[in-house]
DODOPA-141786 format. One line per 5 residues: for each residue x, y, z of N, C-alpha, C. Coordinates in steps of 0.02 Angstrom, whole numbers. Last residue first. Example, Ala and Ser with C-alpha at 12.3 -4.5 7.8 and 13.67 -1.06 7.14 Angstrom:
642/-112/354/684/-53/357/645/2/394 | 660/-284/390/615/-225/390/660/-165/390
! end
This chain:
4406/4964/5867/4402/5037/5837/4454/5047/5812 | 4299/4835/5924/4344/4845/5916/4333/4940/5876 | 4195/4725/6049/4173/4781/5994/4282/4795/5966 | 4069/4619/6105/4140/4650/6098/4150/4706/6059 | 3988/4516/6213/3976/4590/6180/4044/4599/6165
3913/4348/6257/3964/4407/6265/3960/4466/6221 | 3879/4196/6348/3860/4257/6308/3900/4327/6312 | 3864/4022/6343/3900/4078/6341/3861/4144/6296 | 3812/3851/6404/3814/3911/6374/3848/3988/6394 | 3887/3697/6451/3841/3750/6472/3866/3815/6405
4001/3601/6524/3947/3605/6479/3916/3672/6492 | 4161/3543/6535/4121/3608/6531/4059/3621/6494 | 4208/3417/6664/4158/3430/6592/4148/3494/6600 | 4324/3358/6752/4231/3407/6761/4241/3422/6658 | 4404/3219/6740/4412/3276/6740/4345/3319/6730
4423/3074/6747/4428/3116/6834/4424/3194/6797 | 4445/3061/6577/4414/3024/6643/4450/3066/6705 | 4443/3202/6494/4467/3134/6495/4427/3128/6594 | 4285/3262/6411/4342/3274/6463/4368/3213/6485 | 4177/3337/6327/4190/3269/6320/4253/3285/6356
4051/3478/6289/4121/3434/6307/4129/3378/6306 | 3998/3589/6203/3969/3541/6245/4019/3495/6243 | 3908/3753/6222/3975/3714/6212/3953/3649/6244 | 3834/3895/6116/3825/3827/6195/3878/3779/6165 | 3817/4073/6126/3839/4004/6092/3833/3960/6153
3818/4236/6050/3788/4179/6104/3805/4104/6080 | 3865/4397/6041/3867/4327/6026/3834/4292/6090 | 3864/4548/5962/3847/4518/6002/3852/4455/6012 | 3982/4680/5913/3947/4618/5908/3938/4592/5979 | 4037/4812/5814/4025/4783/5861/3967/4718/5871
4092/4836/5675/4136/4844/5745/4113/4826/5803 | 3997/4834/5603/4039/4789/5568/4100/4798/5628 | 3850/4824/5734/3919/4866/5681/3944/4860/5665 | 3799/4718/5764/3764/4793/5774/3783/4836/5732 | 3804/4554/5733/3842/4632/5722/3800/4690/5723
3776/4429/5809/3739/4474/5785/3794/4545/5781 | 3820/4247/5806/3848/4314/5804/3785/4376/5762 | 3779/4100/5876/3762/4144/5831/3799/4231/5859 | 3824/3925/5895/3808/3988/5898/3798/4046/5855 | 3926/3769/5952/3864/3798/5892/3831/3867/5919
4052/3664/5989/4018/3726/5999/3966/3755/5945 | 4091/3526/6052/4072/3546/6010/4033/3619/6030 | 4262/3433/6097/4200/3491/6121/4159/3523/6044 | 4363/3330/6169/4331/3352/6121/4269/3402/6145 | 4534/3285/6247/4464/3330/6235/4433/3327/6172
4631/3144/6317/4617/3182/6268/4541/3237/6286 | 4688/3085/6399/4699/3139/6420/4658/3166/6350 | 4711/2914/6457/4656/2959/6428/4671/3045/6436 | 4860/2859/6409/4823/2880/6478/4756/2914/6424 | 4986/2801/6321/4908/2782/6323/4852/2802/6381
5064/2945/6278/5058/2898/6310/4979/2859/6300 | 5062/3075/6206/5099/3034/6186/5120/2962/6243 | 4971/3174/6237/4960/3119/6187/5009/3060/6177 | 4931/3287/6336/4984/3224/6339/4966/3157/6295 | 4850/3376/6255/4922/3405/6285/4980/3348/6320
4743/3387/6135/4776/3315/6196/4843/3359/6201 | 4578/3414/6057/4650/3416/6080/4675/3379/6119 | 4450/3462/5940/4478/3407/5985/4568/3415/5986 | 4318/3520/5911/4374/3542/5915/4383/3465/5956 | 4185/3588/5777/4205/3535/5825/4288/3538/5844
4072/3698/5770/4134/3697/5774/4146/3629/5834 | 3954/3816/5687/3967/3751/5717/4041/3734/5719 | 3875/3965/5660/3926/3937/5656/3917/3889/5695 | 3783/4115/5609/3790/4066/5630/3839/4014/5625 | 3757/4297/5582/3797/4237/5554/3796/4187/5606
3720/4440/5543/3674/4396/5566/3712/4322/5540 | 3712/4553/5470/3724/4563/5518/3710/4497/5561 | 3693/4530/5328/3751/4565/5340/3763/4553/5408 | 3626/4359/5355/3616/4423/5323/3676/4462/5335 | 3660/4238/5380/3603/4244/5373/3577/4302/5326
3817/4157/5360/3800/4230/5365/3717/4218/5324 | 3882/4013/5430/3856/4056/5351/3833/4116/5386 | 4031/3912/5439/3999/3960/5474/3951/3995/5398 | 4119/3766/5497/4103/3809/5466/4053/3854/5468 | 4275/3718/5565/4220/3788/5588/4177/3806/5541
4382/3620/5648/4344/3631/5607/4290/3682/5609 | 4529/3587/5740/4482/3606/5736/4445/3596/5658 | 4656/3497/5824/4627/3515/5767/4548/3539/5787 | 4835/3467/5919/4748/3481/5918/4720/3518/5857 | 4932/3384/6010/4910/3400/5967/4848/3412/5972
5096/3342/6068/5034/3382/6105/4993/3399/6020 | 5214/3223/6137/5144/3221/6092/5106/3276/6111 | 5260/3222/6259/5312/3224/6202/5269/3236/6114 | 5189/3198/6382/5189/3285/6331/5224/3270/6273 | 5191/3083/6444/5183/3074/6376/5152/3166/6352
5302/3080/6561/5211/3104/6548/5174/3112/6507 | 5405/3042/6485/5389/3000/6540/5322/3048/6552 | 5423/3131/6385/5412/3068/6359/5385/3040/6411 | 5493/3230/6452/5414/3242/6419/5397/3180/6404 | 5617/3146/6485/5566/3217/6514/5487/3215/6500
5700/3117/6377/5641/3068/6429/5593/3105/6461 | 5654/3196/6215/5696/3184/6279/5650/3144/6326 | 5575/3308/6112/5610/3265/6131/5637/3258/6195 | 5397/3352/6083/5441/3381/6123/5499/3297/6137 | 5290/3428/5955/5357/3364/5965/5407/3368/6006
5150/3486/5937/5217/3487/5967/5253/3399/5957 | 5042/3536/5803/5046/3473/5823/5146/3490/5850 | 4868/3592/5726/4929/3613/5755/4966/3548/5806 | 4741/3629/5602/4792/3558/5634/4862/3582/5657 | 4598/3695/5565/4682/3730/5581/4704/3648/5618
4490/3810/5483/4516/3705/5477/4581/3751/5518 | 4335/3876/5431/4395/3866/5449/4415/3808/5496 | 4231/3949/5311/4246/3874/5349/4334/3894/5364 | 4074/4022/5254/4155/4034/5290/4159/3953/5309 | 3953/4117/5154/4017/4046/5164/4068/4067/5214
3925/4234/5080/3888/4216/5161/3939/4164/5191 | 4089/4238/4989/4009/4268/4997/3973/4267/5079 | 4175/4141/5075/4153/4171/4990/4085/4171/5011 | 4339/4130/5151/4262/4165/5171/4230/4183/5094 | 4438/4020/5252/4388/4033/5193/4341/4093/5209
4572/3979/5291/4518/4019/5311/4491/4031/5258 | 4665/3849/5339/4649/3885/5308/4577/3916/5337 | 4829/3782/5418/4755/3811/5429/4757/3838/5372 | 4972/3711/5526/4928/3711/5466/4850/3747/5470 | 5114/3705/5627/5044/3709/5612/5029/3720/5549
5231/3621/5743/5203/3608/5660/5109/3617/5650 | 5365/3620/5841/5288/3642/5817/5268/3651/5737 | 5488/3564/5925/5456/3583/5855/5378/3593/5869 | 5607/3542/6027/5556/3537/6025/5544/3578/5943 | 5769/3452/6123/5728/3513/6062/5664/3493/6058
5744/3378/6297/5763/3394/6235/5747/3448/6191 | 5745/3362/6464/5695/3387/6411/5778/3405/6345 | 5822/3338/6572/5787/3276/6525/5737/3288/6465 | 5882/3434/6619/5907/3415/6565/5889/3324/6546 | 5805/3589/6632/5802/3508/6638/5807/3493/6591
5839/3692/6623/5831/3685/6676/5809/3599/6711 | 5867/3756/6485/5917/3721/6514/5914/3690/6593 | 5717/3816/6445/5786/3842/6480/5840/3825/6511 | 5645/3718/6409/5651/3734/6481/5706/3777/6500 | 5652/3677/6279/5602/3733/6295/5594/3727/6368
5780/3676/6171/5788/3664/6235/5698/3725/6286 | 5776/3738/6032/5826/3668/6074/5811/3650/6116 | 5640/3755/5939/5679/3770/5993/5726/3720/6036 | 5549/3812/5780/5606/3774/5823/5634/3783/5893 | 5395/3806/5694/5428/3842/5741/5494/3783/5768
5317/3832/5556/5361/3773/5586/5394/3823/5632 | 5146/3860/5479/5208/3871/5506/5254/3830/5544 | 5069/3887/5328/5085/3830/5385/5156/3847/5404 | 4898/3912/5256/4960/3945/5287/4986/3890/5337 | 4769/4013/5161/4804/3953/5165/4881/3970/5209
4651/4103/5118/4706/4099/5164/4724/4039/5164 | 4532/4196/5028/4548/4132/5045/4634/4148/5069 | 4472/4330/4995/4437/4271/5044/4460/4191/5069 | 4533/4301/4818/4500/4342/4883/4471/4314/4933 | 4687/4222/4805/4615/4220/4786/4572/4249/4844
4820/4208/4865/4812/4214/4789/4753/4244/4777 | 4886/4211/4999/4826/4226/4990/4816/4250/4913 | 4979/4080/5068/4952/4108/5023/4875/4138/5024 | 5105/4102/5186/5072/4107/5183/5057/4126/5104 | 5251/4026/5296/5219/4026/5227/5158/4053/5213
5343/4051/5416/5270/4029/5411/5291/4061/5331 | 5441/4011/5578/5434/4030/5522/5376/4018/5470 | 5546/4032/5722/5480/4048/5677/5477/4058/5638 | 5652/3997/5840/5646/4039/5780/5571/3995/5742 | 5719/4033/6007/5680/3997/5972/5667/4044/5893
5844/4022/6124/5791/4073/6087/5767/4009/6039 | 5897/4002/6286/5894/3951/6229/5816/3994/6190 | 5931/4091/6367/5964/4053/6375/5961/3994/6302 | 5842/4174/6431/5846/4195/6348/5907/4131/6344 | 5693/4224/6521/5759/4184/6518/5761/4173/6431
5617/4374/6528/5608/4308/6482/5696/4299/6504 | 5554/4490/6605/5628/4470/6613/5644/4394/6591 | 5444/4473/6499/5436/4478/6575/5511/4454/6612 | 5388/4402/6396/5436/4469/6383/5458/4496/6445 | 5312/4286/6402/5287/4351/6408/5332/4413/6399
5312/4171/6412/5368/4199/6450/5353/4269/6454 | 5225/4016/6417/5233/4080/6391/5272/4115/6440 | 5215/3878/6471/5273/3895/6452/5316/3970/6428 | 5058/3845/6471/5100/3885/6543/5175/3904/6539 | 5045/3817/6357/5038/3860/6373/5057/3902/6425
5132/3684/6362/5149/3739/6316/5114/3802/6322 | 5153/3587/6486/5103/3623/6443/5121/3683/6406 | 5260/3482/6561/5275/3526/6491/5214/3579/6458 | 5188/3467/6677/5182/3426/6613/5217/3458/6576 | 5224/3568/6763/5178/3592/6734/5143/3539/6687
5333/3515/6816/5292/3512/6869/5229/3551/6841 | 5425/3520/6703/5378/3427/6714/5341/3449/6764 | 5387/3655/6597/5430/3609/6655/5414/3541/6670 | 5444/3771/6492/5400/3725/6513/5436/3694/6572 | 5467/3918/6412/5494/3899/6471/5446/3848/6508
5495/3960/6241/5460/3945/6301/5482/3925/6337 | 5611/4104/6172/5559/4034/6188/5527/4024/6232 | 5634/4253/6115/5605/4204/6173/5580/4169/6149 | 5665/4224/5915/5650/4270/5969/5644/4226/6036 | 5664/4265/5742/5712/4235/5798/5691/4289/5872
5560/4238/5613/5579/4272/5678/5646/4231/5708 | 5484/4251/5454/5536/4230/5508/5574/4273/5551 | 5355/4250/5361/5374/4291/5390/5445/4241/5445 | 5311/4280/5163/5326/4245/5242/5348/4281/5298 | 5168/4253/5040/5201/4308/5077/5264/4247/5136
5095/4274/4893/5143/4225/4939/5166/4268/4965 | 5041/4343/4793/5002/4302/4825/5035/4269/4881 | 5172/4373/4686/5109/4379/4703/5070/4311/4744 | 5315/4329/4808/5288/4320/4731/5200/4341/4753 | 5358/4349/4930/5403/4337/4890/5372/4301/4817
5347/4486/5034/5328/4465/5002/5347/4406/4952 | 5385/4477/5236/5384/4521/5136/5345/4457/5104 | 5486/4514/5367/5417/4492/5344/5409/4507/5259 | 5601/4447/5525/5564/4474/5440/5502/4482/5404 | 5616/4490/5658/5576/4462/5644/5571/4480/5573
5665/4474/5853/5665/4528/5789/5627/4459/5725 | 5591/4493/6011/5649/4471/5971/5648/4510/5903 | 5472/4439/6141/5547/4469/6114/5578/4444/6049 | 5306/4368/6099/5378/4355/6120/5418/4419/6100 | 5147/4302/6128/5197/4369/6100/5243/4339/6134
4998/4252/6088/5077/4212/6107/5113/4261/6084 | 4845/4190/6195/4876/4239/6137/4964/4240/6145 | 4879/4035/6092/4840/4112/6092/4848/4121/6147 | 5004/3923/6102/4945/3950/6131/4916/4030/6116 | 4925/3804/6042/4960/3859/5986/5029/3894/6041
4838/3733/6132/4900/3698/6088/4947/3738/6047 | 4769/3807/6183/4795/3764/6226/4855/3737/6185 | 4692/3901/6099/4720/3905/6157/4745/3869/6179 | 4670/3821/5970/4724/3877/5984/4744/3913/6042 | 4565/3744/6035/4627/3698/6006/4703/3775/6005
4466/3822/6085/4512/3791/6151/4594/3764/6112 | 4433/3984/6032/4422/3894/6015/4485/3880/6070 | 4369/4103/6118/4431/4092/6086/4424/4007/6063 | 4218/4145/6175/4276/4105/6198/4335/4117/6135 | 4119/4158/6084/4108/4194/6142/4183/4187/6168
4095/4139/5915/4096/4115/5991/4134/4158/6034 | 4178/4194/5765/4127/4162/5804/4152/4147/5875 | 4272/4340/5742/4277/4272/5741/4223/4253/5782 | 4289/4496/5748/4327/4457/5694/4331/4375/5680 | 4254/4547/5859/4192/4563/5771/4235/4527/5726
4374/4524/5948/4301/4493/5950/4253/4491/5869 | 4530/4509/5884/4475/4568/5908/4389/4519/5884 | 4617/4446/5828/4590/4402/5865/4544/4458/5923 | 4745/4405/5740/4689/4445/5741/4639/4412/5765 | 4867/4325/5789/4869/4383/5752/4812/4426/5757
4790/4204/5821/4845/4233/5870/4883/4304/5843 | 4691/4153/5737/4688/4199/5792/4747/4237/5825 | 4762/4039/5660/4707/4092/5635/4723/4161/5697 | 4945/3997/5660/4882/4015/5707/4826/4070/5652 | 5077/4139/5693/5062/4059/5699/4978/4054/5715
5186/4242/5714/5123/4215/5659/5118/4135/5646 | 5183/4320/5860/5208/4253/5831/5155/4239/5780 | 5164/4481/5915/5144/4433/5920/5164/4378/5860 | 5330/4568/5989/5268/4554/5937/5230/4477/5924 | 5435/4672/6026/5391/4615/6069/5332/4627/6000
5577/4703/5944/5552/4735/6001/5494/4661/6032 | 5586/4741/5765/5628/4729/5815/5568/4739/5874 | 5580/4692/5586/5529/4727/5634/5571/4697/5714 | 5571/4727/5416/5575/4699/5471/5572/4735/5538 | 5524/4698/5263/5534/4742/5300/5556/4693/5349
5484/4709/5069/5516/4677/5121/5516/4704/5179 | 5469/4776/4954/5404/4726/4986/5441/4671/5032 | 5529/4891/4944/5452/4892/4938/5425/4834/4948 | 5659/4842/5079/5638/4875/5012/5560/4880/5007 | 5640/4884/5212/5688/4879/5188/5702/4874/5110
5546/4973/5343/5546/4947/5261/5614/4921/5238 | 5518/4936/5508/5553/4993/5436/5565/4931/5385 | 5452/4949/5664/5469/4907/5602/5483/4970/5559 | 5467/4899/5845/5482/4957/5781/5499/4914/5708 | 5346/4872/5948/5412/4849/5904/5409/4910/5865
5241/4783/6067/5283/4852/6065/5356/4846/6011 | 5111/4694/6117/5154/4720/6065/5191/4772/6091 | 5077/4674/6269/5064/4616/6179/5111/4625/6143 | 5060/4700/6409/5115/4714/6349/5120/4679/6287 | 4963/4684/6527/5031/4661/6488/5034/4690/6415
4894/4671/6700/4913/4716/6640/4972/4685/6586 | 4766/4555/6766/4855/4576/6725/4849/4636/6687 | 4648/4533/6895/4673/4553/6823/4741/4542/6816 | 4622/4472/7010/4624/4423/6964/4652/4452/6885 | 4707/4521/7133/4645/4538/7114/4676/4490/7054
4824/4511/7256/4746/4464/7253/4691/4486/7212 | 4899/4662/7203/4905/4621/7218/4827/4581/7261 | 4806/4686/7005/4847/4718/7076/4834/4646/7137 | 4689/4742/6905/4737/4720/6918/4774/4735/6972 | 4506/4707/6835/4560/4750/6907/4629/4698/6909
4477/4667/6715/4467/4718/6727/4503/4742/6794 | 4528/4540/6644/4489/4537/6706/4471/4608/6756 | 4679/4633/6574/4618/4567/6568/4586/4557/6655 | 4724/4762/6472/4702/4738/6551/4653/4678/6536 | 4870/4794/6359/4805/4754/6371/4787/4753/6455
4929/4890/6215/4920/4862/6310/4858/4834/6315 | 5028/4882/6095/4975/4848/6104/4968/4841/6184 | 5096/4967/5980/5106/4956/6021/5047/4920/6046 | 5203/5023/5829/5170/4995/5854/5161/4951/5951 | 5292/5133/5712/5294/5080/5768/5238/5047/5778
5402/5138/5575/5353/5154/5607/5348/5091/5692 | 5489/5210/5404/5487/5168/5493/5423/5210/5533 | 5457/5238/5297/5480/5177/5298/5493/5174/5371 | 5390/5366/5305/5353/5337/5255/5385/5235/5254 | 5416/5387/5477/5438/5421/5393/5389/5374/5356
5337/5369/5594/5410/5421/5607/5422/5449/5514 | 5167/5333/5622/5226/5321/5580/5291/5394/5588 | 5130/5258/5772/5136/5301/5744/5196/5285/5668 | 4995/5167/5880/5057/5176/5825/5056/5232/5790 | 4936/5079/6013/4961/5147/5985/5002/5134/5944
4769/5020/6065/4842/5021/6018/4841/5096/6008 | 4701/4943/6219/4726/4994/6174/4784/4990/6147 | 4576/4822/6277/4657/4842/6252/4662/4892/6206 | 4521/4724/6396/4518/4792/6375/4567/4808/6355 | 4441/4561/6422/4490/4604/6401/4478/4687/6385
4332/4530/6506/4386/4472/6493/4447/4510/6485 | 4232/4550/6620/4267/4588/6588/4336/4575/6558 | 4124/4429/6683/4196/4452/6672/4226/4491/6606 | 4025/4322/6765/4012/4379/6704/4107/4420/6718 | 3989/4162/6794/4019/4206/6814/4013/4269/6755
4010/3992/6846/3943/4051/6841/3987/4119/6842 | 4081/3846/6815/4072/3921/6815/4038/3959/6801 | 4074/3717/6781/4112/3741/6808/4119/3799/6826 | 3963/3715/6676/3962/3648/6730/4010/3680/6790 | 3936/3866/6632/3936/3803/6630/3932/3769/6692
3897/4036/6587/3861/3979/6629/3885/3909/6610 | 3975/4168/6579/3978/4104/6567/3942/4061/6611 | 3994/4325/6490/3943/4280/6525/3954/4209/6521 | 4107/4442/6443/4096/4390/6444/4048/4374/6506 | 4176/4577/6350/4138/4554/6423/4107/4500/6410
4300/4645/6255/4246/4599/6281/4237/4602/6353 | 4387/4782/6167/4357/4738/6228/4315/4710/6210 | 4507/4860/6077/4459/4811/6079/4436/4806/6153 | 4601/4991/5975/4577/4949/6043/4529/4902/6014 | 4685/5137/5923/4629/5090/5915/4629/5036/5976
4770/5264/5833/4763/5263/5902/4682/5219/5894 | 4924/5355/5760/4845/5298/5764/4839/5270/5839 | 4994/5471/5673/4982/5433/5730/4911/5407/5729 | 5013/5549/5565/5069/5496/5550/5030/5457/5636 | 4926/5643/5564/4909/5615/5528/4951/5538/5521
4993/5706/5693/4903/5678/5699/4885/5634/5643 | 5101/5757/5623/5088/5707/5693/5030/5691/5687 | 5048/5848/5550/5086/5784/5527/5089/5722/5581 | 4972/5941/5603/4926/5888/5570/4988/5843/5549 | 5091/5994/5675/5044/5962/5715/4990/5909/5676
5134/6046/5560/5179/5996/5610/5134/5945/5643 | 5041/6116/5507/5087/6067/5463/5117/6003/5510 | 5053/6223/5597/5002/6182/5593/5004/6107/5542 | 5160/6269/5559/5173/6234/5677/5086/6201/5637 | 5158/6311/5443/5220/6268/5505/5183/6231/5560
5059/6403/5477/5051/6362/5425/5105/6309/5430 | 5120/6490/5562/5055/6472/5568/5062/6393/5528 | 5213/6543/5464/5238/6516/5532/5170/6481/5555 | 5156/6587/5354/5215/6532/5340/5212/6499/5424 | 5081/6679/5418/5032/6637/5390/5102/6562/5384
5193/6762/5464/5147/6737/5517/5100/6666/5507 | 5244/6812/5347/5286/6745/5385/5252/6721/5438 | 5147/6875/5290/5162/6807/5240/5213/6766/5310 | 5126/6980/5372/5074/6941/5367/5115/6866/5341 | 5257/7044/5332/5234/7017/5393/5183/6952/5411
5236/7062/5189/5281/7018/5222/5271/6990/5290 | 5133/7152/5215/5117/7109/5178/5173/7053/5199 | 5180/7254/5277/5129/7225/5329/5124/7151/5274 | 5299/7305/5196/5311/7267/5263/5244/7255/5295 | 5211/7344/5087/5247/7284/5090/5272/7245/5146
5124/7460/5155/5107/7396/5129/5149/7336/5111 | 5233/7533/5187/5204/7520/5220/5169/7449/5201 | 5289/7546/5054/5334/7530/5099/5280/7502/5145 | 5193/7600/4982/5195/7546/4967/5249/7514/5006 | 5150/7735/5085/5102/7674/5062/5146/7615/5028
5270/7796/5033/5283/7767/5094/5226/7727/5117 | 5239/7806/4890/5300/7779/4902/5315/7731/4984 | 5130/7876/4907/5128/7807/4876/5187/7769/4890 | 5182/7992/4941/5139/7974/5013/5133/7891/4974 | 5276/8049/4853/5304/8031/4933/5235/7977/4976
5182/8060/4762/5237/8001/4748/5257/7969/4815 | 5100/8168/4809/5083/8109/4804/5141/8049/4793 | 5199/8261/4805/5179/8249/4858/5149/8184/4857 | 5224/8258/4642/5292/8258/4709/5260/8251/4772 | 5111/8301/4627/5120/8238/4595/5185/8221/4652
5077/8440/4670/5034/8389/4703/5058/8328/4682 | 5163/8497/4594/5181/8509/4678/5141/8436/4700 | 5134/8495/4487/5189/8476/4490/5203/8465/4558 | 5003/8552/4482/5013/8466/4480/5063/8448/4481 | 5034/8686/4514/4980/8634/4563/5002/8550/4545
5081/8707/4400/5134/8710/4444/5076/8659/4490 | 4979/8663/4317/5027/8642/4267/5071/8656/4366 | 4891/8784/4345/4859/8706/4351/4915/8672/4330 | 4946/8899/4310/4958/8869/4382/4916/8801/4374 | 4950/8889/4167/5006/8891/4215/5021/8876/4280
4820/8894/4156/4851/8832/4144/4892/8829/4168 | 4766/8998/4289/4786/8976/4217/4800/8925/4220 | 4680/9083/4382/4710/9044/4405/4690/9007/4308 | 4686/9218/4397/4732/9218/4352/4722/9148/4379 | 4553/9259/4461/4547/9231/4389/4611/9234/4369
4630/9231/4638/4559/9247/4581/4560/9206/4527 | 4712/9178/4735/4740/9226/4672/4683/9223/4607 | 4633/9143/4829/4675/9185/4859/4711/9237/4783 | 4527/9075/4788/4505/9106/4847/4571/9171/4855 | 4581/8974/4729/4545/9033/4677/4544/9067/4755
4633/8905/4815/4692/8934/4804/4634/8994/4765 | 4512/8808/4845/4555/8839/4899/4605/8899/4866 | 4518/8745/4729/4444/8770/4753/4473/8839/4800 | 4625/8669/4714/4620/8743/4653/4570/8777/4672 | 4642/8564/4790/4673/8654/4815/4653/8696/4764
4511/8502/4779/4525/8519/4826/4559/8592/4821 | 4555/8466/4626/4495/8503/4643/4498/8535/4710 | 4672/8398/4663/4668/8455/4590/4611/8501/4617 | 4644/8301/4743/4677/8362/4764/4684/8394/4715 | 4577/8231/4620/4535/8228/4706/4587/8293/4726
4686/8204/4545/4611/8219/4528/4578/8268/4582 | 4759/8120/4627/4794/8177/4591/4726/8233/4587 | 4687/8003/4639/4700/8035/4714/4727/8114/4669 | 4674/7949/4501/4642/7962/4544/4651/8017/4588 | 4814/7943/4477/4785/7984/4456/4730/8005/4489
4855/7819/4574/4867/7886/4570/4831/7946/4554 | 4764/7709/4655/4751/7745/4588/4764/7824/4597 | 4748/7662/4769/4778/7610/4745/4798/7637/4673 | 4726/7802/4880/4704/7736/4844/4765/7698/4813 | 4750/7902/5024/4770/7869/4972/4727/7791/4945
4662/8007/5100/4657/7943/5118/4689/7904/5043 | 4718/8171/5138/4702/8133/5081/4713/8065/5128 | 4770/8268/5222/4711/8230/5246/4687/8186/5181 | 4905/8298/5171/4894/8269/5239/4802/8231/5257 | 4854/8352/5061/4892/8289/5059/4890/8259/5121
4819/8468/5103/4762/8433/5086/4794/8363/5066 | 4944/8523/5168/4868/8524/5188/4828/8466/5182 | 5011/8528/5045/5032/8495/5098/4963/8469/5150 | 4925/8612/4969/4940/8584/4932/4978/8508/5020 | 4935/8729/5055/4876/8705/5034/4868/8649/5009
5080/8763/5017/5041/8743/5111/4998/8725/5090 | 5092/8789/4910/5128/8755/4932/5094/8717/5011 | 5004/8912/4908/4983/8851/4875/5007/8804/4900 | 5104/8980/4968/5004/8971/4999/5006/8923/4981 | 5220/8984/4889/5223/8968/4967/5148/8937/4964
5157/9062/4792/5179/9005/4779/5178/8959/4850 | 5123/9187/4841/5084/9147/4814/5071/9073/4829 | 5261/9235/4878/5224/9218/4923/5153/9182/4917 | 5306/9246/4751/5329/9200/4782/5295/9165/4854 | 5159/9275/4632/5212/9299/4676/5245/9232/4725
5137/9231/4471/5099/9208/4542/5180/9238/4556 | 5112/9263/4305/5119/9316/4361/5101/9273/4418 | 5097/9183/4204/5156/9147/4239/5139/9205/4313 | 4997/9253/4124/4977/9163/4128/5033/9159/4184 | 5040/9370/4075/5005/9353/4141/4994/9285/4148
5120/9346/3984/5165/9362/4026/5116/9350/4090 | 5032/9313/3856/5094/9256/3897/5095/9263/3975 | 4882/9424/3867/4963/9396/3849/5000/9338/3900 | 4744/9320/3828/4775/9355/3863/4870/9347/3845 | 4658/9339/3663/4702/9283/3689/4743/9346/3756
4487/9404/3623/4559/9396/3625/4601/9371/3665 | 4377/9324/3512/4363/9331/3608/4450/9332/3575 | 4273/9402/3413/4311/9365/3404/4360/9372/3477
! end
């Protein structure tokens, strides 16, 4: 039977030996690469220190020595892990702050990008008619929009016409839209600035892929007159399911006897627009069935000459249209009429100005569509003089892409006596994005 060693011998460590053990512990702790497991670190240090201590104290490595080593090692490990935790926490906090800062920056940048939109359209025409033969990049337009909040947004539209603008050039740079819109309620909003007036089919939506024919139809061009924008304020909203309204107060037209009170030449385009007499425009629109739009517009202006012609009085515009697209079948029809009061407009027959068109269409495929359109208009219909125009248009649209279109059409025009007819064909390409 093996005898037990006296307990007194288990504790015989000199102070010098204890100091040496502590020195070994400190040295090995300095070499240690700590992990996140303190028990594993302690085992590693025990093995290293015991091996080196054995060289000094030999067979006196007893349980008491192991206990002493564990006590010293644990103290050192606690210090190491406390420092490590502090370093980790500090680094983690710095990393979190960096991530938050980066996230904030990214979110801010992403938020701006998500709330900003860019778009536009363009169209080039080749016209070969009795009056002209030319190639013209008719329009290049850029849209910029931004949502400040979910309730407040802005919209701008900048247009270059006829490719080159400047002294002696054909082109013009025009600001067609620049307004701020804000929601009043879920179904009603208001806008202020420069905006397209709510009248006709093409005035608000005239991107090339959205209509048939190379040129915009002559009725909306000469009677409405598209494209027509103005500076002012407007209310927009929904009054019932499928029913919407627009009502605005804005700059009016400025016509004159020199131009026979032609409405198209009266557009002021918000360029130092004379505002002696403002106009008001209201529209009711029904879109209660998919693919069907029916709308009517009324505009009133007490003086279309802005006080420059005492022989002119107030003026009214009445417009009604339908726009139907059911499957491959399409139909557009529009009637517009001006009534200008006063002896001045009456003297040249401009007290009545009207026009209408009807345009059936059919899509042979998703990419190819054909149309025919009959147009009739008269800007001096108030007298017995021959001033009426009539025009047939037939043609085809080929959509290379839903937003890219090639167009070909032929027009046959009957002009008033003494006016040159514009018979011929047109070729165009247009896009939107």
